[in-house]
N, C-alpha and C positions, 0 to 999 in steps of 0.2 A: 162367533158361535163355536167354531172348532176349538179355538183356544180355551174357551170356557169349559167345553166338554173335556179337554185334556187335563185342565187343572182339576176338574171334578174327579177324573179317574185317579189322579195322583193323591188327592185327599182321601178318596175311598180306599186306595191301597194302603196308605199310612194308617187309616182308621182300622182296616182289617188286621194290619200287623200289630197295632196296639191291642186290639181285642184278643188276638192270638196269644200275645204275651200274658194278658190278664187271665186267659183260660188255661195257661200252661201248667200252673200249679194249683192243687186243690186248696180251697180256703182253709186257713188255720182255724182250729176250734179247740178250746180248752187248753189246759197246760200241755206243753210240748216237751218231749225228751228227744235230743238229737244224739244218736249213737253213730260213731264212726268205726270203720274197719280198714285194716291194711289190705293191700292188693295182692293177697295170696289166699289160697283156699281155706286154710285154717283160720286166718283172720276173718274171713267172711262168715264162716260157720259160727265162730265165737260172737261176732257182731250180731248175727241173727238170734243166737241164744239170749244175749243180753237184751235185745229188742223184744223178744217174745216174753221174757220174764217181766220186763217193764210194762208191756201191754196187759199181761195177766194181773198186774198190780194196779191197773186202772189208768195208766198213762196213755197219751197219744204220742206215738213214737215215729220218728223219721230215722230210717237207717241209711246213712250215707255210705254205701258199700264200696269197697276197694278204692278208697280215696287216694292211696299212694303209699309212700314209705314212712319210716319212723318219724322223720323230721316234720313232714306235712301233718301227720296226726297229732304230734306233740304241740306244734304251733297252733293247730286248730283248737285243741283242748285248752291251752293256756290263754288263748285270746278269746275264748267263749264262743267259738264257732260251732263246737260240738260240746256235749255234756259228759260223754263217757266213751272209753274204748279200752280194749284189752291190750296190755303191754307185757313185756317180759323183764324180770328183775335184772338180768345181766345187761340188757340194753339200757335200762334206766341208770344203773350204776356206772357203766363204762362209757356210754355214748351221750345220754341226755344230761346226766348230773356228774359228768367227769370232773368238773371243777370242785366238787365236794370231797373227792378222794375218799369215798365211803369204803369201810372194811368189807371184804368179800363175804357175802352170805348174811350180812347183818340186816335183817328185815326191819328191826326197830329203828336203826339209823336211816334206812331208806325211807321208812314211813315218815320220820321226822323231817327229812329233807324235802319230801313232797309237800308236807303240810306247810312248810315255810313258803311254798309257791302256790298255796291255796288249792292243792290237789289231794283228794282222799284216795285211799287204796283199800280194796277188798281182796282178800285171798292170802296166799296162793290158791288157785282154783283146783290144784291137785295133780298137775303134771308139769314136767319140764319139756321145753323144746329147745334143746341145746344145739348150737352150731357144731358142725363136724365136716370133715372132708371125706369123700368117698370115691371109689373106683369100681369098675365091674369086677366081679369075683375072678373071672378068667384072667383079666389083665393084671390084677394085683397078685394073683398066684404065680403068674409067669415071671413077674419081676421080683417076687419075694417081698412085697410091701405090706406090712401089717400096721405100722405106726406112722405118725406124722414125722418122726425123726428119720424113718426110712426114705422119705421123699428126697432128702438132701443128696442121696447117692444117685438120683436120676434127674439131673438138671434139664434134660431134653424133653421131659414130659410136657404135654400141652395142658395148661390149666385154664379153666373158664369158670368165672364166679358171677353171681348176681351183682348188679351194679352197686347195690347198697353194701354188700359184704366187701366189695373191692375197695371202698373208701372209708368204711367205719374204723374207729379206733380199735374196736374189739374184733375187726375183720382181718383182711389179708395183710395190710401193712404191719400190724403188730404181730400177727402170726409168723410172717416171714422173718421178722427180726428175732422173735423169740426162738425159732427153730433154725435160724441161719439158712433159710431156703434160698437157693441161688437162681430160681427159675425166672427166665426172661419172657417166655411165651405165655403171658397171662392176659386173658380177654374178659371183657364184661359182656354179659348177655342176660336175657330174661331167665329167671330161675326155672320156670316150667320148661323152657326150651332146652335148658342145659342138660336135663335128664335124657332127652332124645339124642343130643349131641354125644353124650357119654356112651349111650347104648350103641349108637351108630359108629362109634370109633373116632368121631371128629375131635373129641376131647378125651383126655385121660383121667383128669381129676376135676371134680366140681364141689361146691359147698352144698351141704345137706342140712335140712332141719330134721332132727332125730325122730320127729313124729310123722315125717313124710311117708305116705303109703307106698311110694315108688321104690323105696329102699328094698322092700321084700319082693315086690312085683318084678323088678328088673335085676334081682340078684346082685345088689351092690354090696361091697365090703366097706363098712364104716371104719376108717383108720383111727386107731387108738390115740387119744391125746395123752401120750406117755409123759409129757413134761408139764401137764396141768395148765394149759394156756386158757382154755375157755372157762368162764365162770358158770354158775348156775343160772339158768334162764327159766325160772318159775313163772307161769302165766298168772297175771294179776289184773284186776279190773280197776282202772283209774276213773275218777269222776271229779267234777268241779265242786268244791265244798260250798261255794257261793250259791250254787244252784240247789244243792241237796236239801236245805230246810223246807223248800217248797214242795218236796216230793218224798216225804219220809217212808211212805209205803213202798215206793220203788226201790229206795236204798235197802229197806228191809228185805225185799224180794231178792235183790242182787246178793245180799249177804248169804243167802241159801246156796249160792254157787260155790262158796269157799269149800274146797275139798271134794266137790261133786263130780269132777272130771278127772279120771286117772289116765295115765299114758296109753294103755291098751284101748280105752274108750275113744281117746282123741285120734289115735291111729286108725281105728275102725271108721270113725266119722269121716276122716280125710279120704279113706279108701272108697267109701260110698259116694262121696262127691266127685273125687278125681277119677276113679277107675270105673265105677258103676254108673256115673253120670246122673246121680240122683240130685235134684236141686238142693242147694245149701239150706234153703228155707225148710224143706221137708226133713233134711238130716237133723237140723236144729230142733224142729218140732218133736221129733221122736225122743230126743233126750229130755226136753222140757216136760213132756207128758210122762215118760216112764221113770225118770230119775227124780223129778221134783213134784210130780203129780199135779201139774198146773194145766188149766184148760188153754188150748192154743186155737186161735182163730185165723192166724195168717196161713195162707196157702200159696203155692207157686201159681202165678198167672199163666194162662195158656199163651201159645205163640201169638195169636191175633191180638190179644189184649196187650201183650208186651210190646208188639210193634206199634200199636196205636199210641200207647203211653210214651214210647220213645220218640214217635213222630211229633207228638205235641211238644215235647221238651226240645227237640231239635229245631223245629220251626220257630219256636219262641226265641231260642238263642239267636238264630239267624236274623229274625225280624228285628229284635232289639238292637243287635249289632249294626244292622244295615241302616236303621233309622238314625242311630247316633253317628255312624260314619258319614252319612250324607250331610247331617247338620254341621259336622266339623270340616269335611273335606271340600264341599262346594265353596264356602267362603275362602278357604285356603287356596283353592285353585284360581279363584278370581284375583285374590291378592298376588299370587305368583305371576299372573298375566299382567297385572297393572304395574308391578315393580319388577323389572326384568332381573336385576342383580339379586335382589332379595328372593325372587322366585327361584333362581338357580340354587341358592342355598337351601330353600325350603324343599325343593324336589330332592336335593341330596339327603336331607334329614329323613324324609319319609322313605327314601330308598334304603337308607341304613337300617331304619326300623324293620323293614321287610326282611333283612338278613338275620335278625335275631331269631335263634331257634325257638319254635313255638312252645316247647316244653319248658325251656328256661324262662320264657316270658311269663308263663303261667305261675311258675314257682315264685318268681319275683313279685307277682301281683298279690300273692296270698297274704303277706303281712299288711298290705294296704287295703285289700278288699275282702279278705276272708276267703271262704271256700264257697263252692256252688256256682251259680250263674255269673255273678259279677266279675270274677277274674277271667272266666272264659269269654264273656262279652268284651271285656277290655282288650284281650288278645285279638279277638276277631275284628274289633274296630281298628286296632293298630295295623293289621294286615290288609284292611280294606282301604286304607288311606291312599296308598300309592296309585292304584288304577284310577280312582276318581279324581284325585288332585292332578295327576299327569294328564288325563284326558280332558279335564276342564281347562287346564292351561293350554294344551295343544289346540283345543277347539277355539278358544278365544283368540289366541295369537295367530291363527290361520285365517282369520277374517280379512277379506280384502280391504285395504285402507280406503279406496274410493267409496265403499259402502258406508264406512264409518263417517267419512266426510259428508256423505249425503245426509246422514242422520244429524250431523252438526248443523248443516245448512237448514234443516227443518226446525232447528231451535230446540232439540231435545237436550235435557240436562244429562249429567253423567249417570244418575240412577235410572232415569227413563230410557236412556240409550242402552244401558246394560240389560234391563228387563225386557224391553220391547224389540231390541235389535240384536244385541250380541248373544245373549243366552239362547234365543231361538235359533240363530245361525250356528251356534256351537252345540246345539242339542244332540245331533247324531253322535258326536264324539263323547259327550257327557253320558248319554244313555248307554253307550257301549262300555264306558268305564264302570258305570253302576252295575251293569250286567256281569262284568268280570268279577267285580267285588262280591256280588251275591253268590256267584258260583264258588268263588274261593272260600266264602264264609261257610257254605254247606260242608266243604271238606274240613276246614279248620275246626268247626264245631265238634267234630268227633273226638278231639283231644280234650274237650271239656270234661269228659268222663273221669279224667285223671284227678280232677279237683271236686268231684261230686256234682257236676252240672248235669249229668244224665245225657240224654240224646242217644244217637246211634252208636256212639263210641262205647257205651256201656256193654252191649252184647259183644262187641269186637274185643274189648279187654277181657271179658269173661271167657270168650272163646279161645283167646290166646293162652289164658291162664290154665284152662282145662284141656287144651289141645283138642278143641271141638270145632271142626270146620263148619258145621251147621250153625253154630252160634255166631261164628265170625260172619258168615253170609247173612245172618239175621240182621246184622247192623250194616254190612257193606252194601248189600243190594238195595235196600231202601234209601241209603245215602246217595247212591248213584242215580236212582230213580228221581229223588228229590232234586238233584242237580239238573237233570234234564227238564223237569217241570219248571224250575226256576228260570232256566234258559228260555223256554217257550213263553212263560209269563212275561218276561222282560222284552221279548221280541214283540209281543202284542202291545205291551205298554209303550214301547218305542213308537209303534205305529200310531198310537193315540196321542202321544205327546209331541212327536216330531212333525213339523209341517210337511205336507206331501212333497213339495218340491225339493226338500232337503234330505229325503230318505235315501239310504244307501241300499236300494233294492237291487237284487241280483239281476244280471243281464238276461235277456230272453223273454 
């Protein structure tokens, strides 16, 4: 009776998890447009503008905000994971289409190169956001630094750049070679945090986007590119040409964005979002209403609604990953216990998987699984394997041989002995492994926001980008609370599944 009730609890739990997964995303209805945006304030604002114009044109739009860097967005667009996003011409010519060796500033050649890849281009939108290097006005004045060439005379300066700029062909490597800069103290860090580091004196020089509102706010000196290294970075809207024939009104609406956003307007929008803490969705709505005269229906959700939405996404990710991990890890654990040598190799493999950095794992999964929930769930499954496989193996191999011999004397076959004797005896260790995997998944799911999976990682990323502690806590505190809830739920589930005599109850 107790065993049946335990199995019932397990089935009910799995059904609840499956139901949660089904409820996590709203049902798709009508034609869909998927807009992506890069993980910085301007990218999110432009993504919202593109989204709102598409909605005003009659489309149902999903905005995958702050998905990541250039390569992630480009891969998502060319693989059909998203339909449109805003890019910059310099990035296209020097980073994404470098093999084409396009002439500088030749928009016709750029448009033709994109067309050969099935990508359409609208714009320029009306402003450039060029790379630059900057220092505080006081530090630059004290050292007499006004141009990029002047940096060569100060090799001891501490330089800190965004990770993308540090590795791009049109970023630091090419710039250092072009100007023969000898600096060895060059660090990579988040672009938003770099401003604080420069203002606090931890860094001397960082990379800037020329439409960043912080340049004026923090009195930064933009060093003159006196030898003309950086190309033009006109903002343009890219879209998939294979998708466009099904949504001509949307494309027509987007064409109205060409020339609609000048540099002062973009800087002012960045300032509202970054410095005045106005939600990007409201910043974008103001431009779409006043500049294009379109009706906007999107509004920023309240804190409670945001937390509820993120909770649904986060629980769905954890549930899906845990169900898949159990389906994979339990048989592997049994296999490892049955075949000792192969088991050692198997435990070694899942242990090595655990050492792969989660961010690297996510990026590696994008070409195979696209963006959104699938790559995030795949990463969470990978990191859940070790505790479940190891604990299943440990629980099964720790069973006393006389007990197994007793089962053999009773005439039980291998399968019956496993199900009716070994797994129940090993259940305390197995449940403990599943509990560990569940708690790990709650934490790992936060990185899913980097590939558009949502969850509690979304407000954490936004908070880091906007230097907003309240937003960071909006994701961090519910994630911690969910981890505690998961811990308690599995404690109770363990009491239901583990026979009373095998429970590891605390003394006293």
